C-alpha positions as CSV (number, residue, x, y, z in Angstrom):
1,M,27.5,-24.1,38.9
2,K,27.6,-26.9,36.4
3,I,31.1,-28.0,37.6
4,T,30.4,-27.9,41.2
5,G,26.3,-28.9,41.4
6,M,26.0,-26.1,43.8
7,K,23.2,-23.5,43.6
8,Y,23.6,-19.9,43.2
9,S,22.3,-19.3,46.7
10,E,24.6,-21.8,48.1
11,I,27.8,-20.6,46.7
12,N,26.5,-17.0,47.9
13,N,25.9,-18.1,51.5
14,N,29.2,-20.2,51.8
15,P,32.3,-17.7,52.5
16,I,34.5,-20.7,51.3
17,S,32.6,-21.4,47.9
18,L,32.4,-17.8,47.2
19,M,35.8,-17.4,47.9
20,A,36.8,-20.1,45.3
21,T,34.5,-18.4,42.7
22,A,36.1,-15.2,43.3
23,I,39.6,-16.8,42.7
24,M,38.7,-19.3,39.7
25,T,37.1,-15.8,38.1
26,I,40.5,-14.1,38.1
27,I,42.4,-16.7,37.2
28,I,39.8,-17.4,34.1
29,S,39.8,-13.6,33.4
30,T,43.5,-12.5,33.7
31,P,44.5,-14.2,31.1
32,I,41.8,-12.8,29.0
33,L,42.7,-9.4,30.1
34,L,46.3,-9.4,29.3
35,I,45.3,-10.7,25.7
36,A,42.7,-7.7,25.3
37,K,45.8,-5.4,26.2
38,M,47.9,-6.7,24.2
39,V,44.9,-6.2,21.3
40,I,44.4,-2.7,22.4
41,N,48.2,-1.8,22.5
42,K,48.9,-3.5,19.0
43,K,46.1,-2.1,17.2
44,R,46.4,1.4,19.4
45,I,42.4,1.4,20.3
46,S,43.5,3.6,23.2
47,D,44.2,6.5,20.8
48,N,40.6,5.9,19.8
49,V,38.9,5.9,22.6
50,S,40.6,9.3,23.7
51,T,39.2,11.2,20.9
52,L,35.6,9.9,21.7
53,S,33.2,12.4,23.9
54,K,32.6,11.1,27.1
55,S,28.7,11.1,25.9
56,V,29.6,7.8,24.0
57,L,31.8,6.6,26.3
58,Y,29.5,6.5,28.9
59,L,26.8,4.8,26.2
60,I,29.5,2.2,25.4
61,S,30.1,1.2,29.1
62,F,26.2,1.2,29.9
63,I,25.6,-1.5,26.9
64,I,28.7,-3.3,28.2
65,F,27.7,-3.4,31.6
66,M,23.9,-4.7,30.9
67,C,25.6,-7.4,29.0
68,A,27.1,-8.7,32.5
69,F,24.1,-7.5,34.3
70,I,21.9,-10.0,32.2
71,V,24.3,-12.6,32.7
72,F,24.2,-12.1,36.5
73,I,20.2,-12.3,36.4
74,I,19.9,-15.4,34.2
75,A,22.6,-16.9,36.7
76,S,20.5,-16.0,39.5
77,L,17.5,-18.2,38.2
78,F,19.2,-20.9,37.9
79,D,18.1,-22.0,41.2
80,N,14.7,-22.7,40.2
81,I,15.3,-23.4,36.6
82,E,16.2,-26.6,35.7
83,L,17.6,-26.7,32.2
84,P,19.3,-29.8,30.2
85,T,22.9,-29.5,29.1
86,H,22.1,-29.3,25.2
87,D,19.6,-25.9,26.2
88,F,22.3,-25.0,29.0
89,M,25.0,-24.8,26.2
90,L,22.6,-22.9,23.8
91,L,22.0,-20.2,26.3
92,I,25.7,-19.5,26.7
93,V,26.7,-19.2,23.2
94,L,23.4,-17.0,22.7
95,L,24.5,-15.0,25.7
96,S,28.1,-15.3,24.0
97,L,27.1,-14.0,20.9
98,F,25.0,-11.0,22.2
99,F,28.5,-10.2,24.1
100,I,30.4,-10.1,21.0
101,I,27.9,-8.4,18.7
102,T,27.7,-5.5,21.5
103,I,31.5,-5.5,21.6
104,A,31.7,-5.6,17.5
105,I,28.9,-2.6,17.8
106,S,31.1,-0.7,20.3
107,A,34.2,-0.9,18.2
108,V,32.6,0.3,14.9
109,V,31.5,3.3,16.9
110,I,34.3,3.9,18.0
111,F,36.3,3.7,14.7
112,T,33.7,5.6,13.1
113,M,33.9,8.5,15.2
114,K,37.4,8.2,15.2
115,K,37.4,8.7,11.2
116,S,35.2,11.8,11.6
117,Y,37.7,13.3,14.5
118,N,40.4,12.6,11.9
119,Y,38.7,14.0,9.2
120,K,38.3,17.3,11.1
121,Q,41.4,17.3,12.4
122,E,42.4,17.3,8.2
123,I,39.8,19.9,7.9
124,Q,41.4,22.1,10.6
125,Y,45.0,21.5,9.4
126,W,44.0,22.9,5.8
127,E,42.4,25.7,7.0
128,N,45.8,26.7,9.4
129,L,47.6,25.9,6.4
130,N,45.5,28.2,4.2
131,E,45.3,30.9,6.7
132,Y,49.1,30.9,7.0
133,T,49.7,31.0,3.1
134,K,47.6,33.8,3.1
135,N,49.7,35.5,5.3
136,L,52.7,35.0,3.7
137,E,50.9,36.4,0.6
138,T,50.2,39.3,2.5
139,V,53.9,39.8,3.9
140,Y,54.7,39.6,0.7
141,N,52.6,41.7,-1.2
142,N,53.6,44.4,1.5
143,L,57.2,43.8,0.8
144,R,56.6,44.5,-2.9
145,S,54.6,47.5,-2.3
146,F,57.0,49.3,-0.1
147,K,60.1,48.3,-2.6
148,H,57.3,49.9,-5.0
149,D,56.8,52.7,-2.7
150,Y,60.6,53.4,-2.0
151,V,61.5,55.3,-5.4
152,N,58.6,57.7,-4.6
153,I,59.2,57.9,-0.9
154,M,63.1,59.2,-1.9
155,T,62.1,61.3,-4.8
156,A,59.5,63.1,-2.4
157,M,62.8,63.7,-0.1
158,A,64.8,64.7,-3.1
159,G,62.6,67.2,-3.7
160,Y,62.7,68.7,-0.1
161,F,66.5,69.1,-0.7
162,E,66.6,70.6,-3.9
163,E,63.8,73.0,-2.4
164,E,65.8,73.3,1.1
165,Q,62.6,72.9,2.8
166,Y,64.4,70.9,5.9
167,E,61.5,71.8,8.6
168,Q,59.3,70.4,6.0
169,L,61.1,67.3,5.3
170,K,61.8,66.4,9.2
171,D,58.0,66.8,9.4
172,F,57.5,64.0,6.5
173,F,60.1,62.0,7.4
174,Y,58.5,61.9,11.4
175,K,54.9,61.3,10.3
176,H,55.4,58.9,7.3
177,I,58.7,57.4,7.2
178,L,59.8,56.6,10.8
179,P,56.2,54.8,11.7
180,T,56.9,52.1,9.3
181,K,60.4,51.4,10.8
182,N,58.7,49.9,13.8
183,N,56.2,47.8,11.7
184,L,58.6,46.5,9.7
185,N,61.1,45.5,12.4
186,Q,58.0,43.8,14.4
187,D,57.5,41.9,11.3
188,G,60.9,40.7,10.6
189,E,61.4,39.8,14.0
190,T,58.5,37.8,14.6
191,L,59.2,35.8,11.2
192,N,62.9,35.5,12.5
193,K,61.7,34.1,15.9
194,L,59.1,31.5,13.9
195,L,62.0,30.0,12.3
196,H,62.4,28.1,15.6
197,I,58.9,26.4,15.2
198,K,59.2,23.2,12.8
199,I,56.0,22.0,13.1
200,L,53.9,23.7,10.4
201,E,50.8,24.0,12.2
202,I,51.9,25.7,15.5
203,K,54.1,28.0,13.1
204,S,51.1,28.8,11.1
205,I,48.7,29.8,14.0
206,L,51.3,31.7,16.1
207,Y,52.4,33.8,13.1
208,T,48.3,34.3,12.2
209,K,47.8,35.4,15.5
210,M,51.0,37.6,15.9
211,V,50.4,39.5,12.7
212,L,46.8,40.2,13.8
213,A,48.0,41.5,17.1
214,I,50.5,44.1,15.0
215,N,48.5,44.9,12.7
216,K,45.7,45.9,16.1
217,N,49.0,48.0,17.4
218,I,49.6,45.8,19.9
219,S,52.9,45.6,21.3
220,I,54.1,42.1,21.0
221,T,57.2,40.1,22.5
222,L,57.9,36.7,21.0
223,D,60.6,34.5,22.9
224,I,61.6,31.3,21.2
225,P,65.1,30.6,22.4
226,D,64.9,26.8,21.4
227,D,64.4,24.9,18.0
228,I,61.0,23.2,18.6
229,D,60.7,19.9,16.1
230,T,58.5,17.5,18.4
231,I,55.8,18.0,20.9
232,N,54.0,14.9,22.8
233,M,50.8,16.4,21.8
234,N,48.2,16.1,18.9
235,S,49.4,19.5,16.9
236,I,45.9,20.0,15.5
237,D,44.6,19.9,19.5
238,L,47.3,22.1,20.6
239,T,46.7,24.3,17.3
240,R,43.0,24.9,18.9
241,V,43.9,25.4,22.1
242,L,47.2,28.2,21.2
243,G,44.3,29.7,18.8
244,I,41.7,30.2,21.8
245,Y,44.5,31.5,24.4
246,L,46.2,33.8,21.8
247,D,42.3,35.2,20.7
248,N,41.2,35.7,24.2
249,A,44.7,37.7,24.8
250,I,44.5,39.5,22.1
251,E,41.0,40.6,23.4
252,A,41.7,41.1,26.2
253,S,44.8,43.4,25.9
254,L,42.6,46.2,23.5
255,E,41.0,46.8,26.4
256,T,43.7,48.3,28.3
257,A,45.3,51.7,27.6
258,H,48.6,50.0,26.4
259,P,47.8,46.5,24.4
260,E,50.6,44.2,25.7
261,L,50.9,40.8,24.7
262,N,53.8,38.0,25.0
263,V,54.6,34.9,24.2
264,H,57.2,32.7,25.4
265,I,58.2,29.3,24.2
266,C,61.1,26.9,25.0
267,K,62.2,23.2,25.9
268,M,62.8,22.1,29.8
269,E,64.4,19.1,29.9
270,H,62.0,16.4,28.5
271,S,58.9,19.3,28.0
272,V,58.1,22.1,25.9
273,V,56.5,24.8,27.8
274,F,54.2,27.7,26.3
275,I,53.6,31.0,28.4
276,I,51.0,33.2,27.0
277,S,50.5,36.6,29.0
278,N,48.8,39.6,28.0
279,S,47.4,42.9,29.7
280,F,43.9,43.0,30.8
281,V,41.0,45.0,33.0
282,N,40.9,43.1,36.0
283,N,37.5,42.3,37.0
284,N,38.3,40.6,40.0
285,I,37.4,37.4,38.3
286,N,37.6,33.9,39.9
287,I,40.7,32.3,38.4
288,S,39.3,29.1,39.8
289,D,36.0,29.6,37.6
290,I,37.8,30.8,34.2
291,N,37.5,27.5,32.4
292,K,34.0,27.0,33.0
293,I,31.4,27.7,30.4
294,G,30.2,31.1,30.4
295,V,32.2,32.4,32.8
296,T,33.7,35.9,31.1
297,T,34.7,39.2,31.2
298,K,33.3,40.1,27.7
299,G,29.8,39.9,28.2
300,E,26.8,37.6,27.1
301,G,27.6,35.1,24.2
302,H,31.1,34.7,25.2
303,G,32.9,32.2,27.6
304,I,32.9,29.1,25.7
305,G,36.6,29.4,24.2
306,L,38.2,28.5,27.7
307,H,36.0,26.1,28.3
308,N,36.6,24.0,25.0
309,A,40.6,24.5,25.8
310,N,40.2,22.9,29.0
311,E,37.9,20.0,27.6
312,I,40.6,19.1,24.7
313,L,43.6,19.3,27.4
314,N,41.8,17.1,30.0
315,K,42.0,14.3,27.0
316,Y,45.8,14.2,27.7
317,G,47.5,13.1,30.9
318,N,51.0,14.5,30.2
319,I,50.0,18.2,30.3
320,L,50.5,20.9,33.1
321,K,48.4,23.7,32.7
322,S,48.2,26.9,34.9
323,T,46.3,30.2,34.9
324,R,47.7,33.3,37.4
325,I,47.4,36.7,37.4
326,E,50.9,38.6,37.7
327,E,50.9,42.8,37.9
328,N,47.8,43.0,35.8
329,M,48.9,40.6,33.4
330,F,46.8,37.4,32.8
331,I,48.8,34.5,32.2
332,Q,48.1,30.9,30.8
333,E,51.1,28.6,30.9
334,L,51.2,24.8,29.2
335,Q,53.7,22.1,30.0
336,V,53.7,19.5,27.3
337,S,55.8,16.4,28.8
C-alpha cells in the first residue's frame, strides 16, 4: 500500500492489483519459509513439535493466527487513518516485535515440554531397566534354588530306590519333578529367543511380560527369527505400546479355558513387524471401536490402555497397525517402517 499508494479497498476491488499483491506475497514469503524450514530441520525442531499434545499445538497455532489477524485488521484501517512515515514505521516495528515475542514464547513452550517429555522418557527407561534387572535376579535366584534342591531331590529318589518303592517313586516323579521341566524349558526358550532383541528397553518389556505370562500358567509362543537391532521409532514409545498390548493380551487370555499368548517379531524388507495374538472370550465387540476411550470388555474403569497406545502411534507416519480376530484369537499387528 505504501509502495503503490493504493488503498486497501482499491486493492481488494481490483483483480489485477489483488493478483499482483498475491504474487508479491508469495515472492517475499517463499525465501523466508525456506529459511525457516532449514532452521527447523537443522535444529530438529520438528522432533520437539511431534512430542507436544494437540491442545498445546492448537494454542500455539491460535496465538500465531491472532498475530496475523491483528495485522489484517490494522491494514484494513489504513483506508481511514492517515499515518506519517515515522508512525507507520513505528507500527511495523511494534507488530514485528509482537510477532517475534509470540514466536519466542511458543519456542520456549515447545522446548520446555520437550525437556519434560525427555525426563518422563528417562524415568520410564530406568523403570523398565529396574524391572528387567529384578526379573533377571528372580531367574538367578530360581536357578540357585533349583541347584540347592537338586541334591535333596536326588536323595529322596535314592531313598525310594533303596526301599524299592517304585510305585511311590513313579508318583513322586510325575507329581513333583516332571512339572518343573515345562517351566524350566519355557523360561530357557524365552531367554534364548530374546537374545535376538538388541534394544534393551524392548528386551526388558518382552521378558517382563513373558515371565508374567509363564507365572500365570499361560501357554506362550515367542518367535523372533531375526536380530532386531534398530527400530525406526522411539524405543520408550514402543515399550509403552507393547506393554499395553501384552497386558491386555495376558488379561484377556486368562478369561479363557486354555490361556494362550503368541508373540512374533521379524524383519520384513525395511520394516520390523510385531504380531501379538491371544485367546479371548469373544463378546462381539466392534473392532473399529476398540481404540476408543472407555471401550472394553473388562468392565468399568478400563478401556484406557488401547486408546493411549493409539494416541502414541498416531504421532508417527511410518507405522501401519491392524487389529483383527481369527478363530477366537485377538491379533494386534504393528509394522514399523
